[in-house]
N, C-alpha and C positions, 0 to 999 in steps of 0.2 A: 475840606476839597479833596476832589476823589483823590487821586493816589498819593502817595509819597508825601511831598510838601505838602499834601493833603491833610495834614493832622487836623482833620476837619474841626474847623474851629467854629462850626456850630457849636462846639462846646462854650463858646463865649456867650451862645444866646441863652443857654439855661443858667450859665453863669452869672449872667446880669440880675437874675433873679435874686440871687443870693445878698444883693447889695441894693435891691431895690426898695427896701424898707429900712436899710441901716447903711447910712454912708461913711461911717467909721472905717478907720483903715486897720489893718488886719496884718500880722506877719506870720511867715510860714516857720514852723517850731521844727527842730531837729527830728522831735518824735513823729511829727506829722510825715516829714519828709522819709523819715524811714519805713514806715507804715504803708506809704504808697509805693516806695521802693520794692517792698515784699509782694503786695499786690500785684505791680506790674511784671514781677518776675513769674510769677504764675500765670497772668493772663498772657505774657509772651509764650510761655511754655506750652499753654493750651492751644495757642493760634497755630505755633509751629508743627505740634502733632497732628492738627487737624489738616493742614494743607500738605504734610509729608503722607498723610494716610490717603490722599486725594479727597477733593470736595464729592459729597454724596449727595448734594441736593439735587431734587428734581425741579424744574422749572416748567410751569404748565404756562407760561404766557411771558410775553416780552415787557420789559421795563423794569421798575424799579418795585421790589418786593416788599411787605410791611416790616419795619425795625422791630428788632426784640432786644431785651436785657442781655448784657453779657453774663451778668450773675445777679442774682436775687430779681429786685426791681428795678435794676439798672442805677441806683443809687446807694451807695455802701458807705456807712458812717465808719469813720477811722478816727484815732486819736486826735484831736484838732481840725478836723477836716472833712470833706465827702469826696468819694471818687465817685466818677460817672463812667459808666461802661454800656456802651451800646453797641450793637452789630445790626448791619444792613449788608442788603444783597440785590443785584440787578442782573438781568440778562439782556444782551443786545444782540439781537438775530443778525445773521449775515455779517457780523463783522469780524476782523481777524485780530489776533493777539498783538500784532505788530502795530496796528492801528491805533488799537486802545493804549498800548504803551506809548505810543508817539504823543498822544495827548498828555498821559500822565508826567511825560518829562519837560512839558513846554511849560517851564516855571516862568519863563518870562512874560507867559500869555495869560496867567492866573487871574490877573485883574480883569480881563474878559470873559472869564469862564464863569467864576465864582462872586456872586454877590458882596459876599461878606471882605472880599480880597481888594483893599485899596491900591496896594503896589506891592510888587514881588520881583526878586531878581535872584539870579543864579550868582552865587558866590564862588563856586568851584566844582568841577567834576573831576574825582579822582581815577585813577585806573582800575580799582575794584568795582565800578558801578556805583560809587558812592558819591552823592550830591548834597552839597552843603547850600541853603536857601535859606533866603529873608524875606520875610513878608511882613506888611503891617494890614491888621485885618481890624473891621469895623462889625459889630453887631449891635442889634438894639433890642428891647424886651421889656415889655410892663412900663414904658417910658425911659427906661435907663438905658443909656448907650456907653458901650466902651470900647475903648480903641488900645490896641495891643501890637509892639513889635516884636515879632517872633522870629528866633534863628533854629533852624532845624538840621538835622543830618539825616539822611535818606538812603536806605541801602536796598539794593535790588537783587535779586538772587533767582536766577533760572534754575530750576529743578529739572525740567525736560525742555523739548521744543515748544510744549503744549502748555506748560505751568509755570507761572512767574509770581513771586512774592515780594513784599515789601516791609520793611520797619522804618518808619518815621517818627523819631525822638526830637522833641524841641531841647534844645541844649539852652536858650536864654527865652525867658518871656518878660518883657518888661511891659506895664501899662504906661500908656502917654496920657499925661494931664495936658488938657488946653491943645489938644491936637489941632495942628494948621495953623495955630496962632504963633505971633510973635514972641508969646511968653511959653511955649510948647516945653513941656519937660519930662525926661524920661524918669519913672520912679526907679527905686533900687530893685531888683528881683527878689521876690518874697516879701516886701515890704511896701504894700499897695492895698487896693480895696480888696483883695481875694477872689477877684473874679475868674482867674485861672492860673495856677501857680506852676502845675508840671501838665504837660500832654505828650500822648503817643497815639500813632494810627498805624494798625496794621491792615494791610491789604493784599487780596489773592484774585490772580486772573488765571483762568482756565479756558482753552480753547477746546470749544466742543463741536460738533460735526456741524451744527446749524447755527453757531455764533459764539459769544464769548460771554463766561459765567464771571461776575464780579462779586467778593464779597470785601467788606470793611468792618474793621472794627474801631473804636475810639475809645480812648481811656485817658480821663482827665481828673485834676485834682482841684478842688476849690474848698473856700472857706466855709463853715458850717452855716446851715441857716439860722436865722434871728431865733432863739428858743421858744419865745411865744408866738412865732407865727410860722413855725416850720409844717404844722400841720396844714397850713393853707398853701404855701409855696411848693411843698414837696410833689403834690399831684401836678400842679402846673408845670414843673422842672421836668418831670417823667416825659410830659405829652411834649414839650420843647425838645427833650432828648432825641425822641423818635423822630420828629419832624425834621430837625436839623441833618441829622444823618440821612435821612429820605431827601431831603432837598439838596445835600451835596451830592449823592449819587445821580439825582436827575439831572443837575446842572452838569456834570461829567459826561453822562450819557448823550444830552443834548451837543455838547462840544465834539463829541466823537463824531456824530451824525453830520454836524455842519461840516467836519473836516472830510466825511468822505463824499459828501455832495461837491464839495470845493474840489477834490481829487478827481472826483468822476467828470466835473466838466472840463478841467483842464484836459484830462485825456481825451475827451470827445474834441474839444477844440486842436488839441496836437493831430489827432487823427485826420479831421476836416483839414488841417492845413495842410498835412501830408499828401492827401489823396490827388490824384492826376487831375490837371486843370482840363476843364471841357473847351475844346476847340473854339476859338474867337469867330463870333458871329458878325458879319460884314453888314453895316447897316446902310450901305450904298445901293444905289438903283441897281436892278437886275439887269444883266446885259442881254 
């Protein structure tokens, strides 16, 4: 998703590939969790260093820019798992920072913005611009579908009037077995198919003279690829990782544009309604 609660669970799309050839369960091990925590700490520090220094990206065109790996080739092995780290960026011409943030914070509308979001709701908003959000997400890849219930904490930080960043951390991820059926079941966190065990998203928004620059980094943890088929799955997973980030940004930009058009129509309607009325024209016979 684009920002904040936007822990873009296009992460789920490539994670589906992990289980496309092996339906056996997996369990998140303490060593894997620790390794991911160390990676996430480094990734967070790198992101904060970039945004505090100010974005330096030069944007030649409007729209979504090609996504790139956050480190190495985007898929990094850790003991007992895989870290997936992708960075995407976009530019929305003539937009304002407040318009972009309004869509970012519209968590109740995420199911209408993002294809992967089945349902979403805002659980709480705290005084320090921290949001607590719950979403149900579905993604499919290679004939495999995954449904996850994700609770996230999203923190917004305004560096200046023109620079805002967010950090979104999934506090609980639970795979949903038989989603939507009478026998639906939430599997215990970390004891499931290993589609997605941990996830975070960093987002950065910068107001420029001619629009808003957006950068997003998604970091997630999944089980490892099956040992005999990793060489087949890994290149596909890289393509899916890039595509998921780019699609998330494209959906977000479309939502901002839709909101701007709607706001413009409302402004025009208000202005028309407030305009002086023309004098009534009599349809009676001339005297």
